N, C-alpha and C positions, 0 to 999 in steps of 0.2 A: 489411445494417445495420439494427439495431433502430430503430424509429420514435422520433424525438426527441419528448420530451414537449411537449405543447402548452400546459401551464399556464404562467402568467407567473412569471418568477423571483421568488422571495421569497414565493410563495403556495403553500400545500399543496394538491396535487391530491387528489381524493377517494381515500380508502384503499380498496383492493380487499378483498374478503371474505377473511377468514382461515379460512373454513369448509372450503375445499378441503383434503383431508387430504394431508399430505406422505408420501412413501414411508416405510415402517417403518424402513429403514436410516438415513435422514436423521433421523428422529425420535429414534432411539436415539443417534446421534452427537451431536445437539443436547443431549439429556439429559445425556450424559456430559460434554460440554464445559462446559455451564453449571453442572453439579454440581461440577466441578473448580474453576471460577472462584470459585463461592460458598464453597467449602471453604478456599481459600487467602487470600482477601481479607478483611482484618480491618477492623472499623469505625473504627479509628483511622487508616486510610489506609496501613497497612503490609501486607506480604505474608508469609505463613508460608512461608519459603523451604525449610525442611526438608520440609514436606508437599508443597510445589510440586515439589521434586526427585523425590519418589516418584511423584506423580500425573502429572506432565508429562514431566520429563526421562527417566524410566524407562519409562513406559507409553505415551507418545505420540510418541516420537522416531523419526526415520528417518535412517539412515546415508547419507552420500554414497557413491557407487559409480562408479568410473571405467569399469566395464563397462557398455555401453549397455543400457538396459532394452528391453522389447518394442517401444516406440515409437521406439527409436534415440536416447534422451536419456541422457547421462552427466553425472555431477556430481562436484565436488571442492571441498574447503574450502581457503581460503587466509587468511593473517593480514594484517590491515591495520595494527593497532596492538596489539602484544602487551601493552604496559603497561596499557592500558585494557580489554583483552579484546574489542576490536573485530575481527571477522572477517567473512568472507562465504562463501557457498556459490554456486558458479557452475555453471550448467546450460548445456550446449551440445549441439547436434545431432551425431550421429555423423559426419556428412559435413562438419563445419565446416572441417577442414583442407583438404578437396578443393574447397571452394567457390571459384568464380571470383573473387568479391570478398568482403571481410569482411562479416559480418552485423551488423545493428544490435544495440545492447546496451540491455537494459532493466534499470535498477537498481531493485530491488524492496525495499519496506519492509513488513514484516508488521504485522498488527494485534495487539490485546491490551491496549488501553487504556494504552499506554506502559509497563505494569508487568509484562506476562506474555509468554511464548513466545519463540521464536527461529526462525531458518531451518531448524533441525533438527526442528521439530514437524511431525508427519505431514501435516496439512491444508495447511500453507504449503509444505512440500516438494512436495506433489502439485500445488498451484496453479502453482508455478514450472515444474514439468515440463510441464504442459499449456501454459503460456505459451510455453515454449521450442519445443514441437512445433507448436502451432497458429499462432503468430505468425512462426515461423522466425527466432528471434532468440536471442542469447546472453543469459541472465538472470543477474544478479548480485544475490543476496539478502543484504542487510546485517544483521549481528547488532549492533544498536546497544545501548547500555547502557540498563538498565531502571530505572524509578522504583519505589518512592520513594527507593531508595538513590542514584539519579542523577536529580535533578529537572531541570526546564527550566533551561538549553537543551541538556542533554547529548545528547538524541536528535538534535537539529538539528545540533549540532557534529559528531557522528559521521557523519551523512549527508553533510555538506559535505566532511568529511575523506575519506570513501569516494570522492567524486568527485575530490578532489585526488589520491588514490592512483591512481585509474584514469587520470587525465590524465597523471600522471608516467610511467605504463607505456607511453605513446605507442602505444596500440592493440594491446598484447600483454599479456594478462592472465597472470600468472605461475603457471600450473598446467600439468601435463603434458598434451600433446595426443596423439591416437591415432597420429599419424605419427612419433612418437618425439621430437618437439620438446619444449621446456620452457615453452610458452605457447600460448594460444588467441588468434587474431587477431580483433579486433572493429573496427567502424567507429565511432570515437568522435565523428565529426561527426554521427552519427545516434544520439544517446543519449536515451533516454526514461526518465522516472521514473514508477513505478507502485506503488501501495500501497493497501490497504484499511483503513478505519476509522482508528485512530490512525496507521497507515502512510500513509493518504491525507492526513491533517493534516501529517505529516512531509514528504510530497511537496511540498505547497504551500510550506511555510516554507523547505525546502532549495532549491527552485527559485528562490524570491525572493531568498534570500541569495546563491546562486551567481550569479544574473543581475546583482545589484547590486554585488557586491564581487569576485567571482572570475573571471567570464567574460572581462573585459578582459585578464587576464594568463594565461589558460589556454593550454596548448601546443596541444591538439588537441580537447579535449572541448567539444562544442556541444550544448546542450539543445534537442532537436528537438521535444519535446512532453512533457506530463505527463498521467497518467491517475489522478486520485484516484477510487477506488472507494468509494462511500458514506463520504466523509471525515468524520472525527470533529471537529465544531466544536460550540460551545455558548455559553452565557451564563447570567446570573442569571435571566433570563426563562424561564418554562416555556411552550414553544410549543404550539399545538394538537396537533401530531402527537405530541409527547412525552406529553401528558396523555391523549390518546385511545387511544394504543397501549401505554401503560405497563401491564405485566402481561398484555398480550394477545399482542403480537408476541414471538417468541423472541429470545434472546441479549441484546439491549439493554433496560435498564430505567433508570428515573431513578436508583435507588440505585447501580447499577453505573457509570453515567456520572458521578455525583457522586464516587464512590470514585476513579475514574481521574483526574479533574481535581484532587482533593485530593492524590493521590499525585504527580502530575507538576508542578503549578504551584508557584511559589515559596511558601514559608511566608508566610501572611498574605494571599496574593492570592485574589481571588474569580474566578468564572467569566467575568467581563468582561475578564479579562487578554487582551492581544492574541494570545497563543498559541491561545486558545480562541475568542475573540469577534472574528472577522474581519469588520470593518465598514469603511465609507468612512473613518471617523475614525482607525482604527488598523491598516488593512491594510498601509499603507506599501509598496504595490506598486512594483516597479522601473518607472521611467518608460519605459525602452526595453529591448527584448530579452526580456521575459517570454514564455515559450514558449506555443504553442497548447495548449489544455486540452480533454480529453474527460472530463466528470464523469459518473459512473455513479450513479444514484439508484434505490433500491427503494421501491415504493409502500407497503410494509408495514414501513418502517424508522422507528422513533420519532424519529430525528434528521434526517429528510428535510427538515424546514422550515429547519434550519440550512444544509443543503446547497444548497437553493434560494437562500437569502440569499447564500451564497458565490458562486453563479453570477451573481446579480444584481450583486454588487460587481465581479466580473471584467468583466461586460458594460458597466457604467456607467463603468468606467475604460478602456474601449476595448480590452480584451484579447480575443483570439480564443478562443471557447469554444463547444463543442457539448455537448449534454446527451443522454444515453441513459437513459431510464427504463424499468424493468421493473415494471409496475403491481402484480404479485402477489408481488414478491420481498421477502424479509425481510433483515435485516442479516446480511451474511456469506454470502449465497446462493451466490456463485460459487465457494466452496470445496467445493461438493458436485456432482461431475460427474454424479450421477444426475438432476439437474434440467436441464430443457431450457434455461432461461435461463442456466445456467452455461456451456453450450456456446455459446450465441448471443453472449454478451458477449465471449468470446474472439475470435469472428469480427469483432465491432465493433472490438476492439483491433487486430486484424491490418490492417483497412482504415485505421484511424487512423495506424498506424505506416507503412504503405506510402505514405499520402498526404503524410506530413510528413518523410519521409527527406530527407537532405541533397540528394540528387540531384534531388528534386522541388521543393526550396525555392529553387533557383537562378533 
């Protein structure tokens, strides 16, 4: 287990030096990713979807494959709501059908500032494959609707509806299994939500809405825990980490963050909207049943101060939360398997899942 950060919640721990060079492969991937983002995001808060289709859908996509890969992970896509274009990609270990008991399920929400990407984009497909293998869980990666075409609360609605869909499946996800069946069995009493950046924001809001309004009538789905990885929160204030790391740390900048909030939040809303600005006054956390959380924070992430404030809110409201900080990590680090921290955080997730499974919570 990575060492839990010692800094008090709500305060920024010292930034680690960015002088340590990243592997050339990681640097090239980061350059290509940020160049694509900057090319398709317009200053008026819209996305050039024609260019996006060329740069992302065609050049960065990975296909689902029912044939297990070298690590024994197979994948398949299934529809949740055809009318809205909501679907999911499920990743399962080759031995799922032969397992003595159903595996836990991790419902995953990708990043991209609410406006970009999908489960089919290579880095997110790769993360889910590694989660499936290292955590030994079935991973369901949700394709939620994107902003600005679909603003708040579309992504949250789609996340809750994905959980409703799984709950209605009663532990049998409707995709072909290797033993010739038409479904993959999962333990819905051990359901975990995980997502990075905007996906981490979605994890929090979906968990809160599910706990407050849906859990009492659920057939079998129980949220056993949430794992927001470098969750995307914000506000009108510019925090010390935002100003000190702007233009220094990769991926996140003040301009890109502002674009994402403009694209996602309701017209006329500012960044103090409750979707972005999770504070004591507007967090509206469910009084009972909010699941244990493991929040992952990178020391070189410009939005880490907002993440610490989120942790502080959870703690002051009496919620169970643990923090794992990687002092040298930039925003999105765990999508790069070449980095040691990317492997270590998966082991932290495995421990968290094992510790909070239904059989251990009784």
